[in-house]
C-alpha positions in Angstrom: 11.1 16.9 10.2 10.5 13.2 10.8 10.0 10.3 8.4 7.5 7.7 9.4 7.8 4.2 7.8 4.6 2.3 8.7 4.3 -1.3 7.7 0.6 -2.2 7.7 -1.7 -5.0 6.5 -2.8 -4.4 2.8 -6.5 -4.3 3.8 -5.8 -1.5 6.2 -3.9 0.7 3.8 -6.8 2.8 2.5 -8.3 3.5 5.9 -4.9 4.6 7.3 -4.3 6.8 4.2 -7.8 8.4 4.4 -7.5 9.0 8.2 -4.1 10.7 7.7 -5.5 12.9 5.0 -8.4 13.9 7.2 -5.9 14.7 9.9 -4.2 17.2 7.6 -1.4 14.9 6.4 -2.4 14.1 2.8 1.1 13.3 1.3 2.4 9.8 1.5 4.0 7.1 -0.6 2.7 3.5 -0.7 4.7 0.5 -1.6 3.7 -3.2 -1.8 6.2 -5.2 0.1 6.7 -8.7 1.6 8.1 -9.6 5.0 7.9 -11.4 8.2 8.1 -10.5 11.8 9.5 -12.1 14.9 7.5 -15.3 14.3 9.5 -16.0 11.2 6.4 -17.2 9.5 3.9 -19.9 10.2 3.9 -23.6 9.5 0.8 -25.4 8.2 1.6 -29.1 7.8 4.7 -29.4 5.7 4.3 -25.9 4.2 6.0 -22.9 5.8 4.7 -19.4 5.0 7.6 -17.1 5.8 6.8 -13.9 3.8 3.5 -12.1 4.0 2.2 -9.2 1.8 2.3 -5.9 3.6 2.1 -2.2 2.5 4.9 0.2 3.4 3.6 3.8 3.9 6.2 6.6 3.9 5.5 10.1 5.0 7.6 13.1 6.1 6.0 15.5 8.5 6.8 18.4 10.8 8.0 17.4 14.3 4.8 18.9 15.9 2.6 16.5 13.9 4.5 13.3 14.9 2.3 12.2 17.9 -0.9 12.8 15.9 0.3 10.9 12.9 1.4 7.9 15.0 -2.0 7.9 16.8 -3.9 8.0 13.5 -1.8 5.1 12.1 -2.2 3.0 15.3 -6.0 3.6 15.5 -6.6 2.7 11.9 -4.1 -0.1 11.3 -4.7 -2.2 14.4 -6.7 -5.4 14.3 -5.4 -6.7 17.6 -3.8 -9.7 16.1 -0.2 -10.7 15.3 1.0 -9.2 12.0 -0.6 -5.8 12.3 2.7 -4.1 11.4 5.4 -1.8 12.7 6.1 1.9 12.7 9.6 3.4 12.5 10.4 7.0 13.0 13.7 8.7 11.8 15.0 12.2 11.6 15.0 14.0 8.2 17.7 16.5 7.6 16.2 18.2 4.6 13.5 17.9 1.9 13.4 19.4 -1.6 10.6 19.8 -4.1 12.0 18.7 -7.4 9.7 20.6 -9.7 10.3 24.0 -8.0 13.8 23.4 -6.6 12.7 24.6 -3.2 13.8 23.4 0.2 11.2 22.3 2.8 7.9 20.5 2.9 
């Protein structure tokens, strides 16, 4: 299993979530976050904007769905300008459903 952490623009959140659901990956967690990338913000006159609103999407998927999930996120989150976001992928050792006490997705 893999965990995908995708940081996207807030205005792209719903289109990414809907596209993932249509691709058969309906489960995800959304969090509103703030951050900055390599540019360390922007300066307009004397004002520095160094934290921007973003949405963090978390989803755990089976290994065979990884490439499809990444493609869906890239296609639906991209505007082609700086600040579109980042995708991080990590290994998941185990997952449990709390209500049933079962192991697995």
